[in-house]
BATINU-383035 format. One record per residue: residue number from 1; residue in one letter; x, y, z of N, C-alpha, C, O in turn. Coordinates in nm, 2 decimals, padded with zeros to 4 digits. Atoms other than C-alpha are relative to their C-alpha. Example, Ala and Ser with C-alpha at 12.3 -4.5 7.8 and 13.67 -1.06 7.14 Angstrom:
SITE	resi	resn	n.c1	n.c2	n.c3	ca.c1	ca.c2	ca.c3	c.c1	c.c2	c.c3	o.c1	o.c2	o.c3
SITE	1	A	00.09	-00.12	00.00	01.23	-00.45	00.78	00.09	00.12	00.00	00.19	00.12	00.07
SITE	2	S	-00.09	-00.11	00.00	01.37	-00.11	00.71	-00.08	00.11	00.08	-00.03	00.22	00.09
***
This chain:
SITE	resi	resn	n.c1	n.c2	n.c3	ca.c1	ca.c2	ca.c3	c.c1	c.c2	c.c3	o.c1	o.c2	o.c3
SITE	1	M	00.07	00.08	00.11	03.56	-01.07	-06.47	00.08	00.01	-00.12	00.15	00.11	-00.15
SITE	2	D	-00.07	00.01	00.13	03.70	-01.17	-06.80	-00.07	00.08	-00.11	-00.19	00.05	-00.13
SITE	3	P	00.08	-00.08	00.10	03.61	-00.90	-07.06	-00.04	-00.07	-00.13	-00.12	-00.03	-00.20
SITE	4	S	00.04	00.07	00.12	03.60	-01.16	-07.34	-00.12	-00.08	00.01	-00.18	-00.13	-00.09
SITE	5	L	00.12	00.08	-00.02	03.31	-01.34	-07.18	-00.13	00.09	-00.01	-00.12	00.21	00.02
SITE	6	P	00.12	-00.08	00.01	02.95	-01.23	-07.26	-00.06	00.03	00.15	-00.02	-00.05	00.24
SITE	7	P	00.06	-00.03	-00.13	02.75	-01.07	-06.97	-00.09	-00.12	00.04	-00.15	-00.18	-00.05
SITE	8	P	00.09	00.11	-00.04	02.55	-01.32	-06.76	-00.14	00.03	-00.04	-00.19	00.14	-00.05
SITE	9	R	00.13	-00.01	00.04	02.20	-01.39	-06.87	-00.09	00.03	00.12	-00.06	-00.01	00.23
SITE	10	T	00.09	-00.04	-00.11	01.91	-01.25	-06.67	-00.14	-00.03	-00.04	-00.17	-00.02	-00.16
SITE	11	G	00.14	00.01	00.02	01.54	-01.31	-06.64	-00.04	-00.09	-00.12	-00.02	-00.21	-00.12
SITE	12	R	00.05	00.07	00.12	01.38	-01.41	-06.97	00.10	-00.07	-00.08	00.08	-00.18	-00.13
SITE	13	E	-00.11	00.06	00.08	01.71	-01.48	-07.15	00.04	-00.13	00.06	00.06	-00.23	-00.01
SITE	14	R	-00.04	00.13	-00.06	01.80	-01.74	-06.89	-00.11	-00.10	-00.01	-00.08	-00.22	-00.04
SITE	15	F	00.11	00.09	00.02	01.46	-01.90	-06.91	00.00	-00.06	-00.14	-00.02	-00.18	-00.15
SITE	16	L	-00.01	00.05	00.14	01.48	-01.92	-07.29	00.12	-00.09	-00.02	00.10	-00.19	-00.10
SITE	17	A	-00.12	00.08	00.01	01.83	-02.06	-07.27	-00.02	-00.14	00.06	00.01	-00.24	00.00
SITE	18	V	00.03	00.13	-00.06	01.72	-02.34	-07.03	-00.10	-00.08	-00.08	-00.09	-00.20	-00.10
SITE	19	R	00.10	00.06	00.08	01.42	-02.41	-07.24	00.06	-00.06	-00.13	00.02	-00.18	-00.17
SITE	20	E	-00.07	00.05	00.12	01.63	-02.45	-07.56	00.08	-00.12	00.04	00.09	-00.22	-00.04
SITE	21	W	-00.09	00.11	-00.04	01.87	-02.68	-07.37	-00.09	-00.12	00.02	-00.05	-00.23	-00.02
SITE	22	I	00.09	00.11	-00.02	01.58	-02.90	-07.26	-00.06	-00.06	-00.13	-00.06	-00.18	-00.14
SITE	23	V	00.05	00.05	00.13	01.43	-02.92	-07.61	00.11	-00.07	-00.07	00.08	-00.18	-00.13
SITE	24	R	-00.11	00.07	00.07	01.77	-03.02	-07.75	00.02	-00.13	00.06	00.03	-00.23	-00.01
SITE	25	R	-00.03	00.13	-00.07	01.82	-03.29	-07.49	-00.12	-00.10	-00.03	-00.10	-00.22	-00.04
SITE	26	R	00.12	00.09	00.02	01.46	-03.42	-07.54	00.01	-00.06	-00.14	-00.02	-00.18	-00.16
SITE	27	R	-00.01	00.06	00.13	01.52	-03.46	-07.91	00.11	-00.11	-00.01	00.09	-00.21	-00.08
SITE	28	I	-00.10	00.10	00.00	01.84	-03.65	-07.85	-00.05	-00.12	00.07	-00.02	-00.23	00.02
SITE	29	A	00.05	00.12	-00.07	01.67	-03.88	-07.60	-00.10	-00.07	-00.08	-00.09	-00.20	-00.09
SITE	30	L	00.09	00.07	00.09	01.39	-03.95	-07.84	00.06	-00.07	-00.11	00.02	-00.18	-00.15
SITE	31	A	-00.07	00.06	00.11	01.63	-04.02	-08.12	00.07	-00.13	00.05	00.07	-00.23	-00.02
SITE	32	Q	-00.06	00.11	-00.05	01.82	-04.26	-07.90	-00.10	-00.11	00.03	-00.07	-00.23	00.01
SITE	33	L	00.10	00.09	-00.03	01.50	-04.43	-07.79	-00.05	-00.07	-00.13	-00.07	-00.19	-00.14
SITE	34	L	00.04	00.06	00.13	01.39	-04.48	-08.16	00.11	-00.09	-00.05	00.08	-00.19	-00.11
SITE	35	R	-00.11	00.08	00.05	01.74	-04.61	-08.25	00.00	-00.13	00.08	00.02	-00.24	00.01
SITE	36	G	00.00	00.12	-00.08	01.72	-04.86	-07.96	-00.12	-00.09	-00.04	-00.10	-00.22	-00.05
SITE	37	A	00.12	00.08	00.04	01.37	-04.97	-08.07	00.03	-00.07	-00.13	-00.01	-00.18	-00.16
SITE	38	C	-00.03	00.06	00.14	01.49	-05.03	-08.43	00.10	-00.11	00.02	00.08	-00.21	-00.05
SITE	39	Y	-00.10	00.11	-00.02	01.79	-05.23	-08.31	-00.07	-00.12	00.06	-00.04	-00.23	00.02
SITE	40	G	00.07	00.11	-00.06	01.56	-05.44	-08.09	-00.09	-00.07	-00.10	-00.09	-00.19	-00.10
SITE	41	A	00.09	00.06	00.10	01.31	-05.50	-08.37	00.08	-00.08	-00.10	00.04	-00.19	-00.14
SITE	42	G	-00.09	00.07	00.10	01.59	-05.60	-08.61	00.05	-00.13	00.06	00.06	-00.23	00.00
SITE	43	T	-00.05	00.12	-00.07	01.74	-05.84	-08.35	-00.10	-00.10	00.02	-00.08	-00.22	00.00
SITE	44	G	00.11	00.09	-00.02	01.41	-05.99	-08.28	-00.04	-00.07	-00.13	-00.07	-00.19	-00.13
SITE	45	A	00.03	00.06	00.13	01.33	-06.04	-08.65	00.10	-00.10	-00.04	00.06	-00.21	-00.09
SITE	46	V	-00.10	00.10	00.03	01.66	-06.21	-08.71	-00.01	-00.12	00.08	00.01	-00.23	00.03
SITE	47	G	00.02	00.11	-00.09	01.61	-06.43	-08.41	-00.11	-00.09	-00.04	-00.10	-00.21	-00.04
SITE	48	L	00.11	00.07	00.04	01.27	-06.53	-08.53	00.02	-00.08	-00.13	-00.02	-00.19	-00.15
SITE	49	I	-00.03	00.07	00.13	01.40	-06.61	-08.88	00.09	-00.12	00.03	00.07	-00.23	-00.03
SITE	50	F	-00.08	00.12	-00.03	01.67	-06.84	-08.73	-00.08	-00.11	00.07	-00.06	-00.22	00.04
SITE	51	V	00.08	00.11	-00.06	01.42	-07.02	-08.51	-00.09	-00.07	-00.11	-00.10	-00.19	-00.11
SITE	52	W	00.08	00.06	00.10	01.19	-07.07	-08.81	00.08	-00.09	-00.09	00.04	-00.20	-00.13
SITE	53	V	-00.08	00.09	00.08	01.48	-07.20	-09.02	00.04	-00.13	00.07	00.04	-00.23	00.01
SITE	54	E	-00.04	00.12	-00.07	01.59	-07.44	-08.75	-00.12	-00.10	00.01	-00.09	-00.22	00.00
SITE	55	H	00.11	00.09	-00.01	01.24	-07.58	-08.72	-00.04	-00.06	-00.14	-00.10	-00.17	-00.15
SITE	56	R	00.02	00.05	00.13	01.22	-07.62	-09.10	00.10	-00.11	-00.04	00.07	-00.19	-00.13
SITE	57	M	-00.10	00.10	00.04	01.53	-07.84	-09.11	-00.02	-00.13	00.07	00.05	-00.22	00.05
***
């Protein structure tokens, strides 16, 4: 084994590390979902504005 590496996690430490990893990934996934929803809403709003302008001409 490489002495510069920390010892392997056991029991509760491993569980807490996995839990923290899942929490970090869930936050990233939710942030990406919110970002996509905002982009979709903006695109839809611009599309509706253009349709409204075309019908007014």
